[in-house]
C-alpha positions as CSV (number, residue, x, y, z in Angstrom):
1,X,-17.0,-20.9,-10.8
2,X,-14.2,-21.2,-8.3
3,X,-11.1,-23.4,-8.6
4,X,-8.5,-24.5,-6.0
5,X,-5.2,-22.7,-6.5
6,X,-2.1,-23.8,-4.6
7,X,0.5,-21.1,-3.9
8,X,4.0,-22.1,-3.0
9,X,6.5,-19.6,-1.4
10,X,10.2,-20.3,-1.8
11,X,13.4,-18.7,-0.7
12,X,17.1,-18.6,-0.7
13,X,18.9,-17.3,2.4
14,X,22.5,-17.1,1.1
15,X,24.1,-16.4,-2.3
16,X,25.6,-19.9,-2.0
17,X,22.1,-21.3,-2.3
18,X,22.0,-20.3,-6.0
19,X,22.7,-23.3,-8.3
20,X,23.1,-21.6,-11.7
21,X,21.7,-23.2,-14.9
22,X,23.9,-24.3,-17.8
23,X,24.5,-21.6,-20.3
24,X,21.6,-20.4,-22.4
25,X,21.1,-21.0,-26.1
26,X,23.2,-19.0,-28.5
27,X,22.1,-15.5,-29.1
28,X,20.6,-14.7,-25.7
29,X,21.5,-11.5,-23.9
30,X,20.1,-10.3,-20.6
31,X,19.9,-6.6,-20.1
32,X,18.5,-4.4,-17.3
33,X,15.7,-2.1,-18.4
34,X,17.1,1.0,-16.6
35,X,14.6,3.6,-17.7
36,X,11.2,3.1,-16.1
37,X,8.8,2.5,-19.0
38,X,5.2,1.6,-18.2
39,X,4.6,0.7,-21.8
40,X,7.4,-1.8,-22.0
41,X,6.8,-3.3,-18.6
42,X,3.1,-3.7,-19.4
43,X,4.0,-5.3,-22.7
44,X,6.3,-7.8,-20.8
45,X,3.7,-8.5,-18.2
46,X,0.9,-9.3,-20.7
47,X,3.1,-11.1,-23.2
48,X,4.5,-13.4,-20.6
49,X,1.5,-13.8,-18.3
50,X,-1.4,-13.6,-20.7
51,X,-1.8,-17.3,-21.2
52,X,-1.3,-18.2,-17.5
53,X,-3.8,-15.8,-16.0
54,X,-1.7,-12.9,-14.8
55,X,-4.5,-10.4,-14.3
56,X,-3.6,-8.5,-11.1
57,X,-1.9,-5.6,-13.0
58,X,-4.2,-5.4,-16.0
59,X,-6.2,-2.6,-14.3
60,X,-3.2,-0.5,-13.4
61,X,-3.1,3.0,-14.8
62,X,-0.1,4.4,-16.6
63,X,0.6,6.4,-13.4
64,X,0.5,3.3,-11.2
65,X,3.0,1.5,-13.5
66,X,5.3,4.5,-13.5
67,X,5.1,4.9,-9.7
68,X,5.9,1.2,-9.1
69,X,8.8,1.1,-11.7
70,X,10.3,4.3,-10.3
71,X,10.7,2.9,-6.7
72,X,14.3,2.5,-5.6
73,X,15.3,-1.1,-5.7
74,X,12.8,-2.2,-8.4
75,X,14.6,-3.7,-11.4
76,X,13.5,-5.3,-14.6
77,X,16.0,-7.7,-16.4
78,X,15.0,-8.7,-19.9
79,X,16.2,-11.7,-21.9
80,X,16.5,-11.0,-25.6
81,X,17.0,-13.7,-28.3
82,X,18.7,-12.1,-31.3
83,X,17.2,-8.7,-30.3
84,X,13.6,-9.9,-29.5
85,X,12.3,-9.8,-26.0
86,X,11.9,-13.4,-24.8
87,X,11.2,-13.0,-21.1
88,X,11.9,-11.1,-18.0
89,X,12.5,-11.1,-14.2
90,X,11.3,-8.3,-12.0
91,X,13.0,-7.7,-8.7
92,X,11.7,-5.6,-5.8
93,X,13.9,-4.7,-2.8
94,X,12.1,-4.9,0.5
95,X,12.8,-4.1,4.1
96,X,15.5,-6.0,6.1
97,X,17.5,-7.1,3.1
98,X,14.8,-9.1,1.4
99,X,14.4,-9.0,-2.4
100,X,11.3,-10.5,-4.0
101,X,11.2,-11.9,-7.5
102,X,7.9,-10.4,-8.2
103,X,7.5,-11.7,-11.7
104,X,9.5,-14.1,-13.8
105,X,8.6,-15.9,-17.1
106,X,9.0,-16.3,-20.8
107,X,6.9,-15.2,-23.7
108,X,5.1,-18.4,-24.9
109,X,7.0,-18.7,-28.2
110,X,10.3,-18.8,-26.2
111,X,9.5,-21.5,-23.7
112,X,11.3,-24.8,-24.0
113,X,14.4,-23.2,-25.6
114,X,16.9,-23.2,-22.7
115,X,16.3,-19.6,-21.7
116,X,14.3,-19.9,-18.5
117,X,17.0,-21.5,-16.3
118,X,19.7,-19.1,-17.3
119,X,17.4,-16.1,-17.0
120,X,16.3,-17.1,-13.5
121,X,19.9,-17.8,-12.5
122,X,20.9,-14.3,-13.7
123,X,17.9,-12.7,-12.0
124,X,18.7,-14.4,-8.7
125,X,22.3,-13.3,-8.9
126,X,21.1,-9.7,-9.5
127,X,18.8,-10.0,-6.5
128,X,21.8,-11.0,-4.4
129,X,23.9,-8.0,-5.6
130,X,21.0,-5.5,-5.8
131,X,22.4,-3.3,-3.0
132,X,25.5,-2.7,-5.1
133,X,23.4,-0.8,-7.6
134,X,21.2,1.0,-5.0
135,X,23.2,2.9,-2.4
136,X,21.4,3.0,0.9
137,X,19.7,-0.4,0.4
138,X,20.4,-3.1,2.9
139,X,22.7,-5.9,1.7
140,X,20.5,-8.8,0.4
141,X,20.0,-11.5,3.1
142,X,17.0,-13.3,1.5
143,X,15.6,-13.8,-2.0
144,X,12.1,-15.0,-2.2
145,X,9.2,-15.6,-4.6
146,X,5.9,-17.3,-4.9
147,X,4.5,-19.4,-7.7
148,X,1.2,-21.1,-8.1
149,X,-0.5,-24.1,-9.7
150,X,-1.7,-21.7,-12.6
151,X,1.9,-20.9,-13.6
152,X,3.9,-22.7,-16.3
153,X,4.3,-26.4,-16.0
154,X,8.1,-26.1,-15.5
155,X,8.1,-23.1,-13.1
156,X,8.4,-25.0,-9.8
157,X,11.1,-27.4,-11.1
158,X,13.2,-24.4,-12.4
159,X,13.0,-22.7,-8.9
160,X,14.0,-25.9,-7.1
161,X,16.9,-26.5,-9.5
162,X,18.2,-23.0,-8.9
163,X,18.3,-23.8,-5.1
164,X,15.1,-22.3,-3.8
165,X,13.5,-24.0,-0.8
166,X,9.8,-24.2,0.0
167,X,8.8,-22.3,3.1
168,X,5.0,-22.0,2.8
169,X,2.1,-23.6,0.9
170,X,-1.5,-22.3,0.8
171,X,-4.5,-23.6,-1.1
172,X,-7.3,-21.1,-1.7
173,X,-10.4,-21.1,-3.9
174,X,-10.2,-18.5,-6.6
175,X,-12.7,-17.4,-9.2
176,X,-11.7,-18.9,-12.5
177,X,-10.8,-16.3,-15.0
178,X,-10.2,-16.7,-18.7
179,X,-6.6,-16.3,-19.7
180,X,-6.6,-12.8,-21.3
181,X,-3.7,-13.4,-23.7
182,X,-1.2,-10.7,-24.5
183,X,-4.1,-8.3,-25.3
184,X,-7.8,-8.5,-24.8
185,X,-9.3,-11.2,-27.1
186,X,-6.0,-12.8,-28.0
187,X,-4.9,-16.3,-27.0
């Protein structure tokens, strides 16, 4: 069975566009995962996206994960609540000074706890200063992302509150897939 899925593309074109969220709840730390770890990245991907139908990377091999994570300008920033991974933002530098927020989200148990806004704010700020950490990369001129009607109910509002502007909307029919949960059979 197919279902209509709306995909919205949003962008910021200046660091001044970022409207940071209020401070996060007590006990939140955001740390860059500097060592490429396919195991950890796949854990984050499935833990955050399992209930909202993130499936495009489920078939990736260990080598595919390693290759992607080892690319210059790919960064994973992880929010921890009292030492437990609560969510993440994945950045990917692209040509001509663009940085894509490829993935962003929270583990279901951590949603609704004032972590998403601060994590997104921090991730966007890191997208704007990404060239400082990657010599030879173009200065960031644009930060962009896409979200869709299958994502969390507060995703679009969070992006708009952080200063993103809509630049494209598409509606496509997609085959409906069951939410895989954080591992096969769990949800």
